[in-house]
Structures are given as structure tokens and as C-alpha cells.
Biotite code that builds the C-alpha atoms (Angstrom):
import biotite.structure as struc

atoms = struc.array([
    struc.Atom([7.808, -6.762, -6.111], chain_id="A", res_id=1, res_name="MET", atom_name="CA", element="C"),
    struc.Atom([10.207, -9.019, -4.255], chain_id="A", res_id=2, res_name="LEU", atom_name="CA", element="C"),
    struc.Atom([12.538, -6.069, -3.717], chain_id="A", res_id=3, res_name="GLY", atom_name="CA", element="C"),
    struc.Atom([9.728, -4.165, -2.026], chain_id="A", res_id=4, res_name="GLY", atom_name="CA", element="C"),
    struc.Atom([9.155, -6.977, 0.446], chain_id="A", res_id=5, res_name="TRP", atom_name="CA", element="C"),
    struc.Atom([12.865, -7.110, 1.254], chain_id="A", res_id=6, res_name="VAL", atom_name="CA", element="C"),
    struc.Atom([12.849, -3.375, 1.958], chain_id="A", res_id=7, res_name="ILE", atom_name="CA", element="C"),
    struc.Atom([9.786, -3.723, 4.190], chain_id="A", res_id=8, res_name="VAL", atom_name="CA", element="C"),
    struc.Atom([11.285, -6.593, 6.169], chain_id="A", res_id=9, res_name="LEU", atom_name="CA", element="C"),
    struc.Atom([14.567, -4.728, 6.578], chain_id="A", res_id=10, res_name="ALA", atom_name="CA", element="C"),
    struc.Atom([12.746, -1.600, 7.776], chain_id="A", res_id=11, res_name="ALA", atom_name="CA", element="C"),
    struc.Atom([10.730, -3.608, 10.303], chain_id="A", res_id=12, res_name="LEU", atom_name="CA", element="C"),
    struc.Atom([13.923, -5.180, 11.619], chain_id="A", res_id=13, res_name="ALA", atom_name="CA", element="C"),
    struc.Atom([15.573, -1.765, 11.971], chain_id="A", res_id=14, res_name="LEU", atom_name="CA", element="C"),
    struc.Atom([12.605, -0.166, 13.738], chain_id="A", res_id=15, res_name="LEU", atom_name="CA", element="C"),
    struc.Atom([13.245, -1.015, 17.366], chain_id="A", res_id=16, res_name="GLY", atom_name="CA", element="C"),
    struc.Atom([10.158, 0.528, 18.930], chain_id="A", res_id=17, res_name="LEU", atom_name="CA", element="C"),
    struc.Atom([6.925, -1.443, 18.816], chain_id="A", res_id=18, res_name="PHE", atom_name="CA", element="C"),
    struc.Atom([4.863, 1.702, 18.208], chain_id="A", res_id=19, res_name="HIS", atom_name="CA", element="C"),
    struc.Atom([7.079, 2.623, 15.268], chain_id="A", res_id=20, res_name="ALA", atom_name="CA", element="C"),
    struc.Atom([6.464, -0.817, 13.764], chain_id="A", res_id=21, res_name="GLN", atom_name="CA", element="C"),
    struc.Atom([2.700, -0.448, 14.241], chain_id="A", res_id=22, res_name="GLU", atom_name="CA", element="C"),
    struc.Atom([2.737, 2.948, 12.542], chain_id="A", res_id=23, res_name="LEU", atom_name="CA", element="C"),
    struc.Atom([4.871, 1.605, 9.685], chain_id="A", res_id=24, res_name="PHE", atom_name="CA", element="C"),
    struc.Atom([2.528, -1.335, 9.078], chain_id="A", res_id=25, res_name="VAL", atom_name="CA", element="C"),
    struc.Atom([-0.568, 0.873, 9.276], chain_id="A", res_id=26, res_name="PHE", atom_name="CA", element="C"),
    struc.Atom([0.946, 3.371, 6.820], chain_id="A", res_id=27, res_name="SER", atom_name="CA", element="C"),
    struc.Atom([1.855, 0.591, 4.401], chain_id="A", res_id=28, res_name="GLY", atom_name="CA", element="C"),
    struc.Atom([-1.661, -0.833, 4.601], chain_id="A", res_id=29, res_name="PHE", atom_name="CA", element="C"),
    struc.Atom([-3.141, 2.620, 3.936], chain_id="A", res_id=30, res_name="ALA", atom_name="CA", element="C"),
    struc.Atom([-0.907, 3.062, 0.869], chain_id="A", res_id=31, res_name="VAL", atom_name="CA", element="C"),
    struc.Atom([-1.974, -0.346, -0.465], chain_id="A", res_id=32, res_name="GLU", atom_name="CA", element="C"),
    struc.Atom([-5.678, 0.509, -0.030], chain_id="A", res_id=33, res_name="ILE", atom_name="CA", element="C"),
    struc.Atom([-5.169, 3.886, -1.731], chain_id="A", res_id=34, res_name="LEU", atom_name="CA", element="C"),
    struc.Atom([-3.395, 2.193, -4.638], chain_id="A", res_id=35, res_name="GLY", atom_name="CA", element="C"),
    struc.Atom([-6.194, -0.348, -4.993], chain_id="A", res_id=36, res_name="LEU", atom_name="CA", element="C"),
    struc.Atom([-8.848, 2.386, -4.998], chain_id="A", res_id=37, res_name="VAL", atom_name="CA", element="C"),
    struc.Atom([-6.971, 4.379, -7.632], chain_id="A", res_id=38, res_name="LEU", atom_name="CA", element="C"),
    struc.Atom([-6.479, 1.261, -9.750], chain_id="A", res_id=39, res_name="PHE", atom_name="CA", element="C"),
    struc.Atom([-10.184, 0.400, -9.631], chain_id="A", res_id=40, res_name="ILE", atom_name="CA", element="C"),
    struc.Atom([-11.215, 3.974, -10.431], chain_id="A", res_id=41, res_name="ARG", atom_name="CA", element="C"),
    struc.Atom([-8.815, 4.241, -13.359], chain_id="A", res_id=42, res_name="SER", atom_name="CA", element="C"),
    struc.Atom([-10.038, 0.999, -14.939], chain_id="A", res_id=43, res_name="HIS", atom_name="CA", element="C"),
    struc.Atom([-13.730, 1.452, -14.194], chain_id="A", res_id=44, res_name="GLY", atom_name="CA", element="C"),
    struc.Atom([-14.679, 3.530, -17.184], chain_id="A", res_id=45, res_name="GLY", atom_name="CA", element="C"),
    struc.Atom([-16.820, 6.649, -17.346], chain_id="A", res_id=46, res_name="VAL", atom_name="CA", element="C"),
    struc.Atom([-20.518, 6.575, -16.484], chain_id="A", res_id=47, res_name="LYS", atom_name="CA", element="C"),
    struc.Atom([-22.680, 6.931, -19.537], chain_id="A", res_id=48, res_name="GLY", atom_name="CA", element="C"),
    struc.Atom([-20.046, 5.548, -21.835], chain_id="A", res_id=49, res_name="GLU", atom_name="CA", element="C"),
    struc.Atom([-21.417, 2.946, -24.235], chain_id="A", res_id=50, res_name="SER", atom_name="CA", element="C"),
    struc.Atom([-19.611, -0.357, -24.285], chain_id="A", res_id=51, res_name="GLN", atom_name="CA", element="C"),
])
């Protein structure tokens, strides 16, 4: 996880254009939301399943 943050910070430093940084941050946020949704759906169980 720490390695991922180092990569992100290095990429932000290398992206010189402000719009490129905005797009990079927005894309990263979208990937995080997608991952969270998939995680919740995979651990939610199936409707109608008895517990």
C-alpha cells in the first residue's frame, strides 16, 4: 500500500500540467470508488440466502 502512494506522488510530481493532475486524481478516485463497490458487492451475500 505504501508503494502505491509513492507511485502516485511520483506521478503527480512528473505531471507538469494542472489539467493532467486533475484528470489523474479524478481517475484515481473513480478507481477507488469502483473497487469499494465491487468489494461491498462481493461480500454482501446473495438475496434469499439463509444465514
